[in-house]
C-alpha positions, 0 to 999 in steps of 0.5 A, a space after each residue: 517343503 518351503 520354510 514357513 513363518 508366522 508374524 503376530 502384530 498388535 494392529 492391522 496397520 502394523 501387520 500390513 506394513 511388516 508383512 509387506 517388508 518381510 515379503 519384499 525381503 524374504 518372501 522368495 525363500 520363506 512363506 509368511 503368514 501374519 495376524 493382528 491381535 486386535 483383529 483375529 488370531 487362531 486358537 493355536 498358532 504353530 509354525 517353523 518360527 513365530 515372530 512377535 512385533 514387540 514384547 507387549 504382543 509376545 505377552 498378549 499373544 502367548 495363550 495362542 501359541 502352540 507349546 514348543 513353537 520357536 519364537 522371536 521378538 523383533 527388534 524394530 527400527 524407524 521407517 527410513 522412508 520418512 526420515 527426511 520429514 524429521 530432518 526438515 524440523 529446525 534444531 531444538 524443536 520440541 516434539 511429543 513422541 506419541 505411541 500406545 504405551 509409555 514403553 513403546 514411546 520411550 523405545 521410539 525415542 531411543 531408536 531415533 536418537 541411536 539413528 542420529 535424529 538428535 537435533 530435536 527435544 523429545 517428550 514421550 506421550 501415550 494414552 492417559 497422560 495429560 499434555 501439559 507441555 505446551 508442545 504443538 508438534 507431535 511425531 508418531 509411528 502410525 499412532 496418529 489417533 492417539 495424539 492430543 487434540 492440542 497438537 497443531 502439527 502431526 508427523 506420521 513417520 510410519 510403522 516401525 520396521 523390523 531391524 536388519 539384526 532380526 532379519 539375519 536371525 530369521 535366516 540363521 533360524 532357517 539355516 539360510 544365513 550363510 547362503 542368503 545373508 549377503 543377498 538379504 543384507 544387500 537388499 536391506 542396504 539397498 533400501 537405505 542407499 535409495 533413501 540416501 540418494 533421495 536425500 542427496 538429491 534433495 540436498 542438491 536441490 536445496 543447495 541450488 536453490 540457496 545459490 539462486 537465492 544468493 544470486 538474487 540477493 546479490 543482484 538486488 540494487 539495495 543493501 540486504 543484511 539478515 540476522 538470526 535469533 542470536 543477532 548474528 549475520 546470516 546474509 550480507 550482500 555486496 551493496 551492504 559491503 559497500 555501504 558499511 565498508 565491511 567485507 562479507 567474510 568478516 561480517 558473516 556469523 558476527 553479532 551486529 554489535 561487533 559490526 556497527 557502533 552507532 547506538 541509534 542504529 543498533 537500537 533500530 536493528 535490535 528492536 521491532 520497528 514499523 517504519 524505516 529510519 534515515 541513517 548516514 553510514 560510511 558517507 552514504 545517506 541510507 533509509 533502512 527498513 527492518 522486516 521480521 520473518 513471520 515464521 522465525 526469529 530472523 530479521 532482514 534489513 533493507 538499506 536503500 541509498 537515498 541519493 540514488 532513489 532521488 536520482 531515479 525519481 528525477 529521471 522518471 520525472 524527466 521522462 514523464 516531462 518529455 511526454 508532457 504527461 505530468 502534474 506540474 503543480 503541487 499544493 505549495 503552488 496554491 498560494 494563500 494562507 487564509 483559513 478557507 484555502 488552507 482547509 481546502 488544501 488539507 482536504 486535498 492532501 487527504 484525498 490524494 492518498 486514496 485511488 478513489 474518484 474525486 470531484 472538485 467544485 468551484 467557480 470559474 478561475 478559482 484554481 480547480 486544475 491546480 488542485 487536480 495536479 496537486 492531488 496527483 502529485 501527492 498520490 502514489 501515482 506520482 511517477 505515472 501519467 497525468 492527462 487532462 481534457 477540457 470538455 468545454 473546449 472540444 466538440 463531442 465527436 472529437 472528445 469521444 475519439 480523444 478519450 477512447 481512441 480509435 482503430 484504423 479505418 474507424 472513420 474518414 480521416 482516421 490515422 493509419 494504425 489507429 490511435 490510443 485514447 487519453 484513458 489508455 495513455 493514462 493507464 496507471 496514472 490519473 485523468 483529469 476531466 475538466 468542466 465535466 458538467 458540459 458533456 452530453 448525455 451520450 458521452 456521459 453514458 460511455 464515461 459511466 461504463 468506463 468508470 464502472 468497469 475500468 475498461 474501454 473499447 476504441 471507436 471502430 474496435 471490438 476488443 475490450 482494453 482493461 485500464 487502471 486510472 484514477 478519475 479526477 473531475 471538476 466543474 463550476 456548475 451545480 450538478 444537482 440542478 442539472 440532474 433535476 433538469 435532466 441534463 446530467 446522469 445521477 448515477 454518473 454524479 455518484 460515481 464521480 463524487 466519491 470524494 469531494 473538495 470545494 475550492 473557495 472563491 477569491 471573495 471568501 479569501 481576500 486576505 490572500 490577495 496581497 500574496 497573489 499580487 506579489 506572485 503575479 508581479 514575479 510571473 510578469 518579471 516585475 518584482 520591483 514594481 511599486 504599488 501606489 498608496 491605497 491600490 492594494 486596499 482597492 484591489 482587496 475591496 473588490 469581490 472578484 467574481 472572475 476569481 484569481 484569473 480575473 485578478 491575474 488579468 487585472 495585474 497584467 492590465 495595470 502593468 501594461 498601462 502604468 507609467 514609471 516604477 509605481 502602479 497607482 489607483 488612477 491606473 485602475 480600469 473602469 467598472 466595465 472592465 470587471 466581471 459582474 456577479 451572477 444572480 445566484 452570488 450574494 455580494 459580500 464585503 467582509 475583508 479587514 481592509 473593506 471594514 476600515 474603509 467603510 468605517 472611515 467614510 461613515 465617520 466622515 459622513 457622520 461628522 459632516 451630518 452633525 456639522 450640518 455640512 453637505 456630505 458630497 463626494 467632493 467634500 468626503 474626498 477633501 476630508 480624506 485627503 486632509 487626513 491622509 490616512 486613505 487616498 481615494 478618488 471621487 469615482 472610488 468614493 462613489 463606489 463605496 457610497 453605493 455599497 454602503 447604500 446597498 447595505 442600508 448604512 447611508 441614504 443618498 439624496 440630491 441637493 443639499 441633503 446629500 449623503 445621510 448616515 442611517 441608524 444602522 450605519 451609526 451602529 456599524 461604526 459604534 456597536 451598542 
């Protein structure tokens, strides 16, 4: 008859695990029955041998055991299949060891330590004990439901197994030790060996991963150093060896204060930082960044060679220059220090930092394109393409193919292989849509879809191409008025005008005219050309309805017609040369030079009126010439008087009455 054994456990889970273990190892030689005290135990348990899962179960199940039945209390050990989960925890980690009683929790801790799991800090926990330890990790041999709610991580190491010692005692009881002891021992040891193989494979994978990571760190084109919680070096790649002059062997494991002596650098390394700092180390100009690992106290330092970075940026810029797809101007190229232009530049700087569409508004000739270039230049797309298209310069059919491209055979004359459109070529960068108010409603519809979906479809094509492009548009027109007239789509207007900057006309920034004149003289390679008396004042007086472009053309004209080394007032062109104001532009004369000139002429008119002398242009010219403070021709005096008349400061009559100052003119000279 086959030997028989009865196993008594506390819970159903423990019963299932231990029964499976005994069946796996001894089932071939011994018939095994098992019961869980929490479920059901027969009134009288009698067998060749009774095995209790613990001393507590022996006490609890004693009433059910038939008198004289042989019995043993199993020695238990940790389930080896879950050991690796404990090994994954960092050394010194505090953990709760959760079990159903104080004795069982302490026994589990003792077993773990005897097995060599001594890198953790254990605290026993059982029902009824308050968790006042502020410990977030718990381990338990199958008693997951007993863990306190405050625990964030629970590692179930599974039900503890019966130790090899108890298994040998069972064989000895059935007189099978001499016959089967070696077989059973080998089976038990085989399980341990399988675990060892598994752990060994894991270690190999970890080692390979570490080697791969080390190769990655060594291959990075920057210096990389890492330190642990004790500020000791754990990573030191070849580039940081070069930058610091220290070898990997010397640096590894050393505290940073033994390797670096610069107090500022040491403070940077040992104090949390949000931004990188610039240092010179061993002759290298370096930008050093400090990165804190979120899940540990380790810190990584990235050492970037500033000189190499600048060289790379120059190379990238040179490559873009070859294609011609580059922003040529920066905000420094926008000349002027007047409040209005400084405000516009300040807004442009801020707009450059976002990827959102920008609408630039300004009169013709104010420098809208310069602003578009500068915004791209200040953005994080600096080293990506910048392409511009002027909608007023191309016919609609050509515009469509230029913007969106076309497939081969899309139309007569289409290139073999097709062509990329400007949107596709600008992918990753910026496209500047100049004179956006001049496009047709049909093209507006296509453009709206591109901006909404960020994808294009070539003419004659069926494939949708995703793009990543920043839109900058510019116009000198009143788009809201065009919307009212049905000539511009309101939805497109709102898509374009997410961000907005207005470029002021030159008449609102006349104090910038001297600097602009100086720049245009330099551009014409005539920096030493002199400006005659009163010329700059006359240039400043004019309102420049053609803006900077008109001023630039005027300087070119003056350089061409002037003789000698000086440009004089007499070189100025006639009034017909200058652009006339549009009906909706109010003429203003507000510069400091205009104010001084107006007051001087009015003072002479007042003096002549009081002396009963005819204030003719000739007489005013003579008086100005005699004073020598301002030099004006009679033609220029005529313009000033016309302006003063328009403003209500003088009346101009024929004959002896001549020019008469008004009350408003007198108040303008001497405010009451």
